VMD Tcl script that builds the backbone (N, CA, C; Angstrom):
set m [mol new atoms 336]
animate dup $m
set s [atomselect $m all]
$s set {name element resname resid chain x y z} {
  {N N ILE 1 A -15.363 2.893 0.480}
  {CA C ILE 1 A -14.389 2.045 1.150}
  {C C ILE 1 A -14.814 0.602 0.935}
  {N N ILE 2 A -13.872 -0.191 0.483}
  {CA C ILE 2 A -14.096 -1.609 0.248}
  {C C ILE 2 A -13.169 -2.359 1.188}
  {N N VAL 3 A -13.697 -3.284 1.956}
  {CA C VAL 3 A -12.925 -4.020 2.951}
  {C C VAL 3 A -12.815 -5.474 2.532}
  {N N ALA 4 A -11.630 -6.038 2.741}
  {CA C ALA 4 A -11.406 -7.458 2.470}
  {C C ALA 4 A -10.926 -8.126 3.755}
  {N N GLU 5 A -11.430 -9.311 4.016}
  {CA C GLU 5 A -11.063 -10.059 5.218}
  {C C GLU 5 A -9.682 -10.709 5.101}
  {N N ASP 6 A -9.254 -10.986 3.878}
  {CA C ASP 6 A -7.980 -11.662 3.671}
  {C C ASP 6 A -7.420 -11.284 2.302}
  {N N GLY 7 A -6.209 -11.741 2.035}
  {CA C GLY 7 A -5.552 -11.387 0.788}
  {C C GLY 7 A -6.267 -11.901 -0.448}
  {N N ASN 8 A -6.790 -13.094 -0.378}
  {CA C ASN 8 A -7.520 -13.659 -1.514}
  {C C ASN 8 A -8.754 -12.820 -1.837}
  {N N GLU 9 A -9.458 -12.408 -0.806}
  {CA C GLU 9 A -10.641 -11.569 -0.999}
  {C C GLU 9 A -10.248 -10.196 -1.553}
  {N N ALA 10 A -9.093 -9.680 -1.146}
  {CA C ALA 10 A -8.632 -8.386 -1.665}
  {C C ALA 10 A -8.429 -8.455 -3.175}
  {N N ILE 11 A -7.836 -9.535 -3.651}
  {CA C ILE 11 A -7.631 -9.712 -5.087}
  {C C ILE 11 A -8.975 -9.840 -5.791}
  {N N SER 12 A -9.880 -10.618 -5.218}
  {CA C SER 12 A -11.209 -10.791 -5.819}
  {C C SER 12 A -11.971 -9.478 -5.887}
  {N N LYS 13 A -11.873 -8.687 -4.829}
  {CA C LYS 13 A -12.588 -7.405 -4.823}
  {C C LYS 13 A -11.985 -6.424 -5.816}
  {N N TYR 14 A -10.671 -6.490 -6.023}
  {CA C TYR 14 A -10.067 -5.640 -7.047}
  {C C TYR 14 A -10.624 -6.008 -8.421}
  {N N LYS 15 A -10.757 -7.287 -8.686}
  {CA C LYS 15 A -11.309 -7.736 -9.970}
  {C C LYS 15 A -12.739 -7.226 -10.143}
  {N N LEU 16 A -13.493 -7.189 -9.055}
  {CA C LEU 16 A -14.886 -6.753 -9.096}
  {C C LEU 16 A -15.010 -5.230 -9.170}
  {N N PHE 17 A -14.201 -4.521 -8.385}
  {CA C PHE 17 A -14.242 -3.055 -8.312}
  {C C PHE 17 A -12.883 -2.521 -8.754}
  {N N ASN 18 A -12.552 -2.579 -10.020}
  {CA C ASN 18 A -11.197 -2.247 -10.455}
  {C C ASN 18 A -10.922 -0.746 -10.571}
  {N N ASN 19 A -11.783 0.079 -10.032}
  {CA C ASN 19 A -11.542 1.530 -10.055}
  {C C ASN 19 A -11.111 2.044 -8.678}
  {N N ILE 20 A -10.383 1.237 -7.947}
  {CA C ILE 20 A -9.932 1.571 -6.599}
  {C C ILE 20 A -8.728 2.510 -6.685}
  {N N ASP 21 A -8.767 3.618 -5.941}
  {CA C ASP 21 A -7.718 4.636 -6.017}
  {C C ASP 21 A -6.530 4.385 -5.098}
  {N N ILE 22 A -6.735 3.737 -3.979}
  {CA C ILE 22 A -5.640 3.456 -3.045}
  {C C ILE 22 A -5.965 2.167 -2.307}
  {N N ILE 23 A -4.941 1.360 -2.105}
  {CA C ILE 23 A -5.118 0.086 -1.409}
  {C C ILE 23 A -4.188 0.074 -0.205}
  {N N PHE 24 A -4.733 -0.327 0.939}
  {CA C PHE 24 A -3.964 -0.519 2.160}
  {C C PHE 24 A -3.864 -2.018 2.401}
  {N N LEU 25 A -2.643 -2.514 2.562}
  {CA C LEU 25 A -2.404 -3.941 2.780}
  {C C LEU 25 A -1.602 -4.163 4.044}
  {N N ASP 26 A -2.014 -5.138 4.826}
  {CA C ASP 26 A -1.192 -5.595 5.934}
  {C C ASP 26 A -0.233 -6.641 5.383}
  {N N LYS 27 A 0.979 -6.658 5.862}
  {CA C LYS 27 A 1.934 -7.659 5.398}
  {C C LYS 27 A 1.440 -9.062 5.729}
  {N N ASN 28 A 0.898 -9.248 6.914}
  {CA C ASN 28 A 0.482 -10.563 7.375}
  {C C ASN 28 A -1.025 -10.755 7.252}
  {N N MET 29 A -1.520 -10.730 6.036}
  {CA C MET 29 A -2.940 -10.957 5.792}
  {C C MET 29 A -3.196 -12.469 5.790}
  {N N PRO 30 A -4.377 -12.895 6.248}
  {CA C PRO 30 A -4.704 -14.323 6.184}
  {C C PRO 30 A -4.811 -14.813 4.737}
  {N N ILE 31 A -4.581 -16.066 4.539}
  {CA C ILE 31 A -4.687 -16.825 3.292}
  {C C ILE 31 A -3.603 -16.415 2.299}
  {N N VAL 32 A -3.583 -15.165 1.852}
  {CA C VAL 32 A -2.572 -14.675 0.922}
  {C C VAL 32 A -1.924 -13.441 1.557}
  {N N SER 33 A -0.599 -13.448 1.658}
  {CA C SER 33 A 0.106 -12.346 2.325}
  {C C SER 33 A -0.006 -11.047 1.532}
  {N N GLY 34 A 0.246 -9.947 2.213}
  {CA C GLY 34 A 0.245 -8.636 1.558}
  {C C GLY 34 A 1.261 -8.559 0.437}
  {N N ASN 35 A 2.398 -9.231 0.596}
  {CA C ASN 35 A 3.421 -9.248 -0.464}
  {C C ASN 35 A 2.851 -9.851 -1.743}
  {N N VAL 36 A 2.194 -10.984 -1.606}
  {CA C VAL 36 A 1.641 -11.677 -2.773}
  {C C VAL 36 A 0.498 -10.865 -3.376}
  {N N VAL 37 A -0.323 -10.260 -2.533}
  {CA C VAL 37 A -1.424 -9.436 -3.037}
  {C C VAL 37 A -0.863 -8.275 -3.865}
  {N N ALA 38 A 0.141 -7.588 -3.340}
  {CA C ALA 38 A 0.726 -6.448 -4.061}
  {C C ALA 38 A 1.300 -6.894 -5.399}
  {N N LYS 39 A 2.073 -7.990 -5.406}
  {CA C LYS 39 A 2.643 -8.502 -6.660}
  {C C LYS 39 A 1.540 -8.855 -7.653}
  {N N THR 40 A 0.500 -9.498 -7.156}
  {CA C THR 40 A -0.609 -9.909 -8.024}
  {C C THR 40 A -1.311 -8.697 -8.610}
  {N N LEU 41 A -1.615 -7.708 -7.772}
  {CA C LEU 41 A -2.309 -6.511 -8.257}
  {C C LEU 41 A -1.465 -5.767 -9.288}
  {N N ARG 42 A -0.171 -5.646 -9.043}
  {CA C ARG 42 A 0.704 -4.972 -10.007}
  {C C ARG 42 A 0.740 -5.755 -11.328}
  {N N SER 43 A 0.772 -7.085 -11.243}
  {CA C SER 43 A 0.796 -7.891 -12.475}
  {C C SER 43 A -0.522 -7.791 -13.236}
  {N N MET 44 A -1.595 -7.426 -12.539}
  {CA C MET 44 A -2.906 -7.248 -13.170}
  {C C MET 44 A -3.074 -5.830 -13.716}
  {N N GLY 45 A -2.045 -5.008 -13.571}
  {CA C GLY 45 A -2.090 -3.662 -14.128}
  {C C GLY 45 A -2.500 -2.580 -13.157}
  {N N TYR 46 A -2.630 -2.885 -11.859}
  {CA C TYR 46 A -2.984 -1.846 -10.893}
  {C C TYR 46 A -1.833 -0.842 -10.810}
  {N N ASN 47 A -2.091 0.407 -11.159}
  {CA C ASN 47 A -1.029 1.420 -11.223}
  {C C ASN 47 A -1.260 2.590 -10.272}
  {N N LYS 48 A -2.038 2.343 -9.240}
  {CA C LYS 48 A -2.275 3.402 -8.252}
  {C C LYS 48 A -1.573 3.036 -6.949}
  {N N LEU 49 A -1.755 3.844 -5.935}
  {CA C LEU 49 A -1.019 3.686 -4.689}
  {C C LEU 49 A -1.396 2.428 -3.914}
  {N N ILE 50 A -0.367 1.767 -3.409}
  {CA C ILE 50 A -0.534 0.676 -2.452}
  {C C ILE 50 A 0.293 1.055 -1.227}
  {N N ILE 51 A -0.376 1.156 -0.095}
  {CA C ILE 51 A 0.272 1.494 1.166}
  {C C ILE 51 A 0.284 0.247 2.043}
  {N N GLY 52 A 1.463 -0.110 2.512}
  {CA C GLY 52 A 1.601 -1.250 3.412}
  {C C GLY 52 A 1.461 -0.808 4.857}
  {N N ILE 53 A 0.866 -1.686 5.640}
  {CA C ILE 53 A 0.712 -1.459 7.075}
  {C C ILE 53 A 1.249 -2.719 7.757}
  {N N THR 54 A 2.125 -2.544 8.733}
  {CA C THR 54 A 2.670 -3.716 9.411}
  {C C THR 54 A 3.017 -3.384 10.850}
  {N N GLY 55 A 3.005 -4.405 11.669}
  {CA C GLY 55 A 3.467 -4.278 13.045}
  {C C GLY 55 A 4.925 -4.678 13.166}
  {N N ILE 56 A 5.488 -5.176 12.084}
  {CA C ILE 56 A 6.871 -5.641 12.067}
  {C C ILE 56 A 7.788 -4.459 11.744}
  {N N THR 57 A 8.764 -4.225 12.603}
  {CA C THR 57 A 9.649 -3.083 12.398}
  {C C THR 57 A 10.971 -3.474 11.747}
  {N N ASP 58 A 11.110 -4.725 11.377}
  {CA C ASP 58 A 12.323 -5.220 10.733}
  {C C ASP 58 A 12.450 -4.618 9.331}
  {N N ASN 59 A 13.582 -3.976 9.055}
  {CA C ASN 59 A 13.788 -3.331 7.751}
  {C C ASN 59 A 13.701 -4.321 6.600}
  {N N PHE 60 A 14.161 -5.552 6.791}
  {CA C PHE 60 A 14.085 -6.565 5.732}
  {C C PHE 60 A 12.633 -6.847 5.371}
  {N N GLU 61 A 11.788 -6.995 6.378}
  {CA C GLU 61 A 10.365 -7.269 6.156}
  {C C GLU 61 A 9.688 -6.103 5.428}
  {N N MET 62 A 10.025 -4.891 5.821}
  {CA C MET 62 A 9.429 -3.725 5.176}
  {C C MET 62 A 9.922 -3.606 3.734}
  {N N GLN 63 A 11.207 -3.871 3.496}
  {CA C GLN 63 A 11.748 -3.809 2.144}
  {C C GLN 63 A 11.121 -4.885 1.256}
  {N N GLU 64 A 10.801 -6.023 1.844}
  {CA C GLU 64 A 10.132 -7.088 1.102}
  {C C GLU 64 A 8.775 -6.606 0.574}
  {N N LEU 65 A 8.049 -5.853 1.387}
  {CA C LEU 65 A 6.782 -5.261 0.939}
  {C C LEU 65 A 7.012 -4.286 -0.205}
  {N N ILE 66 A 7.996 -3.429 -0.067}
  {CA C ILE 66 A 8.314 -2.458 -1.122}
  {C C ILE 66 A 8.664 -3.195 -2.416}
  {N N ASN 67 A 9.491 -4.217 -2.307}
  {CA C ASN 67 A 9.911 -4.974 -3.489}
  {C C ASN 67 A 8.744 -5.691 -4.167}
  {N N SER 68 A 7.694 -5.943 -3.437}
  {CA C SER 68 A 6.527 -6.631 -4.012}
  {C C SER 68 A 5.580 -5.675 -4.731}
  {N N GLY 69 A 5.828 -4.360 -4.627}
  {CA C GLY 69 A 4.985 -3.396 -5.327}
  {C C GLY 69 A 4.285 -2.389 -4.444}
  {N N VAL 70 A 4.510 -2.478 -3.137}
  {CA C VAL 70 A 3.939 -1.506 -2.202}
  {C C VAL 70 A 4.748 -0.210 -2.329}
  {N N ASP 71 A 4.064 0.930 -2.310}
  {CA C ASP 71 A 4.736 2.222 -2.476}
  {C C ASP 71 A 5.391 2.725 -1.200}
  {N N TYR 72 A 4.748 2.510 -0.061}
  {CA C TYR 72 A 5.307 2.946 1.208}
  {C C TYR 72 A 4.736 2.063 2.301}
  {N N VAL 73 A 5.507 1.910 3.399}
  {CA C VAL 73 A 5.075 1.074 4.517}
  {C C VAL 73 A 5.040 1.909 5.784}
  {N N PHE 74 A 3.896 1.886 6.450}
  {CA C PHE 74 A 3.740 2.514 7.763}
  {C C PHE 74 A 3.695 1.419 8.822}
  {N N ILE 75 A 4.304 1.710 9.966}
  {CA C ILE 75 A 4.233 0.809 11.115}
  {C C ILE 75 A 2.918 1.080 11.847}
  {N N LYS 76 A 2.242 0.017 12.253}
  {CA C LYS 76 A 0.994 0.149 13.008}
  {C C LYS 76 A 1.263 0.889 14.309}
  {N N PRO 77 A 0.292 1.614 14.790}
  {CA C PRO 77 A -1.066 1.758 14.271}
  {C C PRO 77 A -1.138 2.817 13.170}
  {N N LEU 78 A -2.120 2.683 12.323}
  {CA C LEU 78 A -2.389 3.688 11.300}
  {C C LEU 78 A -3.266 4.746 11.958}
  {N N ASP 79 A -2.627 5.780 12.472}
  {CA C ASP 79 A -3.343 6.808 13.216}
  {C C ASP 79 A -3.665 8.010 12.328}
  {N N ILE 80 A -4.326 8.988 12.892}
  {CA C ILE 80 A -4.773 10.157 12.131}
  {C C ILE 80 A -3.586 10.933 11.553}
  {N N LYS 81 A -2.463 10.969 12.258}
  {CA C LYS 81 A -1.283 11.665 11.739}
  {C C LYS 81 A -0.802 11.009 10.442}
  {N N LYS 82 A -0.744 9.699 10.409}
  {CA C LYS 82 A -0.301 8.981 9.214}
  {C C LYS 82 A -1.326 9.115 8.093}
  {N N ILE 83 A -2.587 9.070 8.439}
  {CA C ILE 83 A -3.640 9.244 7.426}
  {C C ILE 83 A -3.542 10.640 6.809}
  {N N ASN 84 A -3.295 11.645 7.622}
  {CA C ASN 84 A -3.142 13.010 7.096}
  {C C ASN 84 A -1.920 13.132 6.192}
  {N N ILE 85 A -0.846 12.420 6.516}
  {CA C ILE 85 A 0.338 12.408 5.645}
  {C C ILE 85 A -0.040 11.842 4.280}
  {N N ILE 86 A -0.826 10.771 4.271}
  {CA C ILE 86 A -1.261 10.151 3.015}
  {C C ILE 86 A -2.189 11.090 2.245}
  {N N ILE 87 A -3.124 11.712 2.937}
  {CA C ILE 87 A -4.052 12.644 2.284}
  {C C ILE 87 A -3.295 13.811 1.667}
  {N N ASP 88 A -2.339 14.372 2.399}
  {CA C ASP 88 A -1.531 15.473 1.860}
  {C C ASP 88 A -0.777 15.022 0.615}
  {N N PHE 89 A -0.220 13.818 0.663}
  {CA C PHE 89 A 0.503 13.303 -0.499}
  {C C PHE 89 A -0.425 13.211 -1.705}
  {N N ILE 90 A -1.601 12.646 -1.508}
  {CA C ILE 90 A -2.558 12.488 -2.616}
  {C C ILE 90 A -2.982 13.847 -3.145}
  {N N ASN 91 A -3.241 14.800 -2.262}
  {CA C ASN 91 A -3.627 16.143 -2.706}
  {C C ASN 91 A -2.543 16.791 -3.561}
  {N N ASN 92 A -1.281 16.497 -3.269}
  {CA C ASN 92 A -0.166 17.102 -4.001}
  {C C ASN 92 A 0.298 16.292 -5.209}
  {N N ASN 93 A 0.048 14.982 -5.203}
  {CA C ASN 93 A 0.634 14.119 -6.225}
  {C C ASN 93 A -0.356 13.221 -6.959}
  {N N GLY 94 A -1.574 13.127 -6.478}
  {CA C GLY 94 A -2.531 12.209 -7.075}
  {C C GLY 94 A -2.311 10.785 -6.585}
  {N N VAL 95 A -2.972 9.833 -7.245}
  {CA C VAL 95 A -2.916 8.441 -6.795}
  {C C VAL 95 A -2.202 7.508 -7.766}
  {N N ILE 96 A -1.703 8.030 -8.875}
  {CA C ILE 96 A -1.022 7.194 -9.856}
  {C C ILE 96 A 0.395 6.882 -9.367}
  {N N GLN 97 A 0.745 5.622 -9.382}
  {CA C GLN 97 A 2.069 5.167 -8.982}
  {C C GLN 97 A 3.088 5.677 -9.989}
  {N N GLN 98 A 4.213 6.179 -9.528}
  {CA C GLN 98 A 5.194 6.837 -10.392}
  {C C GLN 98 A 6.416 5.991 -10.722}
  {N N ASN 99 A 6.440 4.735 -10.295}
  {CA C ASN 99 A 7.622 3.886 -10.476}
  {C C ASN 99 A 8.872 4.551 -9.918}
  {N N LYS 100 A 8.677 5.249 -8.818}
  {CA C LYS 100 A 9.771 5.877 -8.081}
  {C C LYS 100 A 9.696 5.369 -6.650}
  {N N ILE 101 A 10.632 5.783 -5.844}
  {CA C ILE 101 A 10.633 5.400 -4.438}
  {C C ILE 101 A 9.941 6.491 -3.642}
  {N N MET 102 A 8.997 6.088 -2.805}
  {CA C MET 102 A 8.303 7.035 -1.945}
  {C C MET 102 A 9.053 7.088 -0.608}
  {N N ARG 103 A 9.339 8.298 -0.154}
  {CA C ARG 103 A 10.052 8.487 1.107}
  {C C ARG 103 A 9.311 9.492 1.981}
  {N N LEU 104 A 9.462 9.306 3.280}
  {CA C LEU 104 A 8.920 10.254 4.254}
  {C C LEU 104 A 10.065 11.173 4.656}
  {N N VAL 105 A 9.959 12.460 4.281}
  {CA C VAL 105 A 10.997 13.444 4.562}
  {C C VAL 105 A 10.370 14.583 5.360}
  {N N ASP 106 A 10.843 14.781 6.565}
  {CA C ASP 106 A 10.317 15.850 7.436}
  {C C ASP 106 A 8.794 15.768 7.558}
  {N N GLY 107 A 8.274 14.555 7.707}
  {CA C GLY 107 A 6.852 14.361 7.905}
  {C C GLY 107 A 6.010 14.468 6.647}
  {N N VAL 108 A 6.672 14.506 5.468}
  {CA C VAL 108 A 5.963 14.642 4.199}
  {C C VAL 108 A 6.372 13.496 3.276}
  {N N LEU 109 A 5.382 12.787 2.722}
  {CA C LEU 109 A 5.684 11.756 1.729}
  {C C LEU 109 A 6.022 12.412 0.402}
  {N N ARG 110 A 7.083 11.905 -0.256}
  {CA C ARG 110 A 7.515 12.452 -1.536}
  {C C ARG 110 A 8.014 11.321 -2.429}
  {N N TRP 111 A 7.873 11.496 -3.731}
  {CA C TRP 111 A 8.519 10.611 -4.684}
  {C C TRP 111 A 9.967 11.041 -4.805}
  {N N SER 112 A 10.866 10.078 -4.896}
  {CA C SER 112 A 12.282 10.440 -5.108}
  {C C SER 112 A 12.911 9.517 -6.132}
}
mol reanalyze $m
mol bondsrecalc $m
mol representation Tube
mol addrep $m
């Protein structure tokens, strides 16, 4: 597990440890927002899962994260139920981003 204090540090740590399998981003990260981090990582060739975490329930805000390269957005808190949903998804699909839309259907994340 690699932790970053802010968006700028997240980008720097990706450059340092570029074998990261999944990235969790908050939309409202200090210094550089989660949207910008996701766009930057995708432009650098990161092709694995990016999961957004936010306290904002506004659909526009969540769609903005998706449009920036985040695969799916969970509303805070990130609890054990949500973590298990992510683990099940990875066990069934791996961590490579599919350039598809990820949806939660009946408690199961799926590419569609």
